[in-house]
A tleap script that builds the chain and sets N, CA, C and O, in Angstrom:
source leaprc.protein.ff14SB
mol = sequence {
  NMET LYS GLU ASP LYS LYS VAL VAL LYS GLN
  VAL ARG LYS LYS PHE ARG SER ASN LEU LYS
  SER ALA ARG MET HIE TYR ARG LYS GLU VAL
  ARG THR LEU LYS LYS LEU ILE LEU LYS LYS
  GLU ASP PHE GLU ASN GLN PRO LYS ILE LEU
  PHE PHE ARG LYS ARG LYS GLN CSER
}
set mol.1.N position { -7.709 30.661 1.239 }
set mol.1.CA position { -6.946 29.704 1.831 }
set mol.1.C position { -7.760 28.361 2.076 }
set mol.1.O position { -7.240 27.270 1.847 }
set mol.2.N position { -9.000 28.482 2.529 }
set mol.2.CA position { -9.822 27.236 2.784 }
set mol.2.C position { -10.115 26.629 1.399 }
set mol.2.O position { -10.101 25.403 1.286 }
set mol.3.N position { -10.363 27.369 0.402 }
set mol.3.CA position { -10.649 26.889 -0.897 }
set mol.3.C position { -9.418 26.201 -1.460 }
set mol.3.O position { -9.573 25.212 -2.176 }
set mol.4.N position { -8.215 26.656 -1.185 }
set mol.4.CA position { -7.036 25.927 -1.703 }
set mol.4.C position { -6.933 24.576 -1.029 }
set mol.4.O position { -6.559 23.583 -1.653 }
set mol.5.N position { -7.281 24.546 0.306 }
set mol.5.CA position { -7.153 23.311 0.869 }
set mol.5.C position { -8.085 22.235 0.545 }
set mol.5.O position { -7.781 21.043 0.599 }
set mol.6.N position { -9.328 22.729 0.179 }
set mol.6.CA position { -10.285 21.965 -0.454 }
set mol.6.C position { -9.906 21.272 -1.798 }
set mol.6.O position { -10.171 20.107 -2.092 }
set mol.7.N position { -9.230 22.199 -2.581 }
set mol.7.CA position { -8.837 21.711 -3.940 }
set mol.7.C position { -7.687 20.754 -3.821 }
set mol.7.O position { -7.621 19.785 -4.577 }
set mol.8.N position { -6.749 20.993 -2.873 }
set mol.8.CA position { -5.672 20.030 -2.652 }
set mol.8.C position { -6.180 18.733 -2.170 }
set mol.8.O position { -5.735 17.649 -2.547 }
set mol.9.N position { -7.179 18.900 -1.276 }
set mol.9.CA position { -7.775 17.555 -0.753 }
set mol.9.C position { -8.402 16.707 -1.797 }
set mol.9.O position { -8.269 15.483 -1.803 }
set mol.10.N position { -9.123 17.403 -2.728 }
set mol.10.CA position { -9.756 16.656 -3.766 }
set mol.10.C position { -8.759 16.137 -4.734 }
set mol.10.O position { -8.941 15.051 -5.284 }
set mol.11.N position { -7.797 16.810 -4.946 }
set mol.11.CA position { -6.617 16.284 -5.911 }
set mol.11.C position { -5.947 15.153 -5.248 }
set mol.11.O position { -5.634 14.178 -5.932 }
set mol.12.N position { -5.706 15.180 -4.044 }
set mol.12.CA position { -5.062 13.985 -3.302 }
set mol.12.C position { -5.953 12.770 -3.473 }
set mol.12.O position { -5.479 11.682 -3.799 }
set mol.13.N position { -7.321 12.970 -3.237 }
set mol.13.CA position { -8.241 11.911 -3.118 }
set mol.13.C position { -8.370 11.244 -4.521 }
set mol.13.O position { -8.487 10.029 -4.678 }
set mol.14.N position { -8.336 12.191 -5.551 }
set mol.14.CA position { -8.465 11.626 -6.931 }
set mol.14.C position { -7.204 10.809 -7.259 }
set mol.14.O position { -7.299 9.691 -7.765 }
set mol.15.N position { -6.029 11.373 -6.967 }
set mol.15.CA position { -4.733 10.681 -7.276 }
set mol.15.C position { -4.692 9.334 -6.566 }
set mol.15.O position { -4.341 8.311 -7.154 }
set mol.16.N position { -5.077 9.360 -5.233 }
set mol.16.CA position { -5.000 8.017 -4.627 }
set mol.16.C position { -5.925 6.991 -5.276 }
set mol.16.O position { -5.531 5.838 -5.456 }
set mol.17.N position { -7.094 7.372 -5.614 }
set mol.17.CA position { -8.145 6.445 -6.150 }
set mol.17.C position { -7.524 5.972 -7.626 }
set mol.17.O position { -7.603 4.820 -8.054 }
set mol.18.N position { -6.980 6.935 -8.221 }
set mol.18.CA position { -6.367 6.508 -9.583 }
set mol.18.C position { -5.154 5.506 -9.294 }
set mol.18.O position { -4.940 4.560 -10.051 }
set mol.19.N position { -4.402 5.745 -8.212 }
set mol.19.CA position { -3.338 4.903 -7.946 }
set mol.19.C position { -3.741 3.522 -7.712 }
set mol.19.O position { -3.189 2.564 -8.253 }
set mol.20.N position { -4.855 3.426 -6.777 }
set mol.20.CA position { -5.473 2.198 -6.421 }
set mol.20.C position { -6.105 1.428 -7.634 }
set mol.20.O position { -5.970 0.209 -7.737 }
set mol.21.N position { -6.732 2.105 -8.459 }
set mol.21.CA position { -7.200 1.279 -9.530 }
set mol.21.C position { -6.070 0.877 -10.546 }
set mol.21.O position { -6.197 -0.164 -11.190 }
set mol.22.N position { -4.961 1.684 -10.703 }
set mol.22.CA position { -4.036 1.218 -11.526 }
set mol.22.C position { -3.357 0.030 -10.922 }
set mol.22.O position { -3.028 -0.929 -11.620 }
set mol.23.N position { -3.128 0.087 -9.546 }
set mol.23.CA position { -2.579 -1.126 -8.880 }
set mol.23.C position { -3.412 -2.488 -9.109 }
set mol.23.O position { -2.907 -3.570 -9.406 }
set mol.24.N position { -4.699 -2.247 -8.927 }
set mol.24.CA position { -5.575 -3.502 -9.160 }
set mol.24.C position { -5.517 -4.074 -10.473 }
set mol.24.O position { -5.516 -5.282 -10.707 }
set mol.25.N position { -5.457 -2.973 -11.483 }
set mol.25.CA position { -5.328 -3.493 -12.870 }
set mol.25.C position { -4.022 -4.286 -13.096 }
set mol.25.O position { -3.991 -5.346 -13.720 }
set mol.26.N position { -2.932 -3.682 -12.532 }
set mol.26.CA position { -1.719 -4.293 -12.764 }
set mol.26.C position { -1.786 -5.678 -12.121 }
set mol.26.O position { -1.474 -6.659 -12.795 }
set mol.27.N position { -2.171 -5.805 -10.869 }
set mol.27.CA position { -2.264 -7.074 -10.268 }
set mol.27.C position { -3.138 -8.113 -11.122 }
set mol.27.O position { -2.823 -9.303 -11.154 }
set mol.28.N position { -4.161 -7.654 -11.756 }
set mol.28.CA position { -5.093 -8.498 -12.455 }
set mol.28.C position { -4.318 -9.124 -13.746 }
set mol.28.O position { -4.410 -10.290 -14.130 }
set mol.29.N position { -3.519 -8.068 -14.340 }
set mol.29.CA position { -2.727 -8.513 -15.509 }
set mol.29.C position { -1.683 -9.465 -15.129 }
set mol.29.O position { -1.365 -10.341 -15.934 }
set mol.30.N position { -1.129 -9.386 -14.012 }
set mol.30.CA position { -0.039 -10.324 -13.500 }
set mol.30.C position { -0.603 -11.688 -13.319 }
set mol.30.O position { -0.049 -12.705 -13.736 }
set mol.31.N position { -1.733 -11.660 -12.678 }
set mol.31.CA position { -2.437 -13.038 -12.391 }
set mol.31.C position { -2.700 -13.683 -13.669 }
set mol.31.O position { -2.371 -14.856 -13.846 }
set mol.32.N position { -3.305 -12.954 -14.622 }
set mol.32.CA position { -3.685 -13.669 -15.908 }
set mol.32.C position { -2.420 -14.094 -16.590 }
set mol.32.O position { -2.414 -15.216 -17.098 }
set mol.33.N position { -1.370 -13.362 -16.666 }
set mol.33.CA position { -0.092 -13.679 -17.242 }
set mol.33.C position { 0.531 -15.002 -16.615 }
set mol.33.O position { 0.997 -15.900 -17.315 }
set mol.34.N position { 0.492 -15.032 -15.263 }
set mol.34.CA position { 0.894 -16.294 -14.570 }
set mol.34.C position { 0.216 -17.497 -14.970 }
set mol.34.O position { 0.796 -18.552 -15.228 }
set mol.35.N position { -1.099 -17.302 -15.019 }
set mol.35.CA position { -1.999 -18.474 -15.381 }
set mol.35.C position { -1.579 -18.918 -16.887 }
set mol.35.O position { -1.380 -20.100 -17.171 }
set mol.36.N position { -1.473 -17.929 -17.761 }
set mol.36.CA position { -1.054 -18.333 -19.109 }
set mol.36.C position { 0.353 -18.993 -19.259 }
set mol.36.O position { 0.557 -19.877 -20.092 }
set mol.37.N position { 1.274 -18.541 -18.447 }
set mol.37.CA position { 2.493 -19.164 -18.468 }
set mol.37.C position { 2.437 -20.560 -17.978 }
set mol.37.O position { 3.013 -21.487 -18.547 }
set mol.38.N position { 1.672 -20.690 -16.826 }
set mol.38.CA position { 1.579 -22.108 -16.296 }
set mol.38.C position { 0.944 -23.101 -17.176 }
set mol.38.O position { 1.403 -24.238 -17.288 }
set mol.39.N position { -0.161 -22.673 -17.838 }
set mol.39.CA position { -0.765 -23.422 -18.902 }
set mol.39.C position { 0.131 -23.745 -20.136 }
set mol.39.O position { -0.023 -24.823 -20.709 }
set mol.40.N position { 1.046 -22.861 -20.557 }
set mol.40.CA position { 2.015 -23.110 -21.658 }
set mol.40.C position { 2.904 -24.102 -21.166 }
set mol.40.O position { 3.146 -25.079 -21.874 }
set mol.41.N position { 3.516 -23.955 -19.843 }
set mol.41.CA position { 4.549 -25.012 -19.352 }
set mol.41.C position { 3.863 -26.248 -19.346 }
set mol.41.O position { 4.426 -27.229 -19.832 }
set mol.42.N position { 2.572 -26.354 -18.802 }
set mol.42.CA position { 1.992 -27.635 -18.746 }
set mol.42.C position { 1.814 -28.257 -20.072 }
set mol.42.O position { 1.934 -29.478 -20.177 }
set mol.43.N position { 1.536 -27.513 -21.101 }
set mol.43.CA position { 1.434 -28.052 -22.371 }
set mol.43.C position { 2.541 -28.378 -23.028 }
set mol.43.O position { 2.461 -29.238 -23.904 }
set mol.44.N position { 3.820 -27.738 -22.726 }
set mol.44.CA position { 5.152 -28.138 -23.243 }
set mol.44.C position { 5.643 -29.364 -22.464 }
set mol.44.O position { 6.393 -30.174 -23.009 }
set mol.45.N position { 5.239 -29.511 -21.216 }
set mol.45.CA position { 5.819 -30.661 -20.519 }
set mol.45.C position { 4.974 -31.813 -20.642 }
set mol.45.O position { 5.317 -32.852 -20.077 }
set mol.46.N position { 3.878 -31.760 -21.331 }
set mol.46.CA position { 2.906 -32.921 -21.349 }
set mol.46.C position { 3.572 -34.193 -21.965 }
set mol.46.O position { 3.392 -35.291 -21.437 }
set mol.47.N position { 4.361 -34.041 -23.111 }
set mol.47.CA position { 5.000 -35.310 -23.646 }
set mol.47.C position { 5.973 -35.846 -22.681 }
set mol.47.O position { 6.088 -37.065 -22.553 }
set mol.48.N position { 6.715 -34.982 -21.959 }
set mol.48.CA position { 7.723 -35.586 -21.018 }
set mol.48.C position { 6.830 -36.435 -19.901 }
set mol.48.O position { 7.190 -37.545 -19.509 }
set mol.49.N position { 5.767 -35.855 -19.494 }
set mol.49.CA position { 5.078 -36.434 -18.434 }
set mol.49.C position { 4.511 -37.750 -18.870 }
set mol.49.O position { 4.534 -38.761 -18.167 }
set mol.50.N position { 3.971 -37.671 -20.144 }
set mol.50.CA position { 3.428 -39.009 -20.644 }
set mol.50.C position { 4.598 -40.074 -20.734 }
set mol.50.O position { 4.374 -41.222 -20.351 }
set mol.51.N position { 5.730 -39.751 -21.186 }
set mol.51.CA position { 6.947 -40.632 -21.413 }
set mol.51.C position { 7.230 -41.220 -19.966 }
set mol.51.O position { 7.323 -42.438 -19.813 }
set mol.52.N position { 7.351 -40.439 -19.032 }
set mol.52.CA position { 7.677 -40.942 -17.669 }
set mol.52.C position { 6.586 -41.805 -17.071 }
set mol.52.O position { 6.898 -42.727 -16.317 }
set mol.53.N position { 5.368 -41.561 -17.357 }
set mol.53.CA position { 4.232 -42.352 -16.934 }
set mol.53.C position { 4.304 -43.691 -17.474 }
set mol.53.O position { 4.142 -44.692 -16.776 }
set mol.54.N position { 4.570 -43.715 -18.840 }
set mol.54.CA position { 4.749 -45.086 -19.588 }
set mol.54.C position { 5.772 -45.850 -18.912 }
set mol.54.O position { 5.591 -46.993 -18.491 }
set mol.55.N position { 6.896 -45.174 -18.813 }
set mol.55.CA position { 8.091 -45.918 -18.261 }
set mol.55.C position { 7.809 -46.446 -16.841 }
set mol.55.O position { 8.257 -47.554 -16.546 }
set mol.56.N position { 7.125 -45.761 -15.970 }
set mol.56.CA position { 6.714 -46.326 -14.788 }
set mol.56.C position { 5.853 -47.407 -14.753 }
set mol.56.O position { 6.000 -48.297 -13.916 }
set mol.57.N position { 4.792 -47.424 -15.742 }
set mol.57.CA position { 3.924 -48.486 -15.789 }
set mol.57.C position { 4.601 -49.760 -16.314 }
set mol.57.O position { 4.175 -50.844 -15.918 }
set mol.58.N position { 5.577 -49.707 -17.134 }
set mol.58.CA position { 6.007 -50.976 -17.667 }
set mol.58.C position { 7.346 -51.422 -16.744 }
set mol.58.O position { 7.931 -52.481 -16.977 }
savepdb mol mol.pdb
quit
């Protein structure tokens, strides 16, 4: 009985740590994707921004 409890405790601990590492990995991926998307949007919007700056200056 005590051995079963120990095994269950170890399995739960391992599961939680795996879950935690999976969450951390997912969050890191989301962060990098957001950065890439923002960079891409900036790159695409650059001609528009330059156009409006030129209009403002003249």
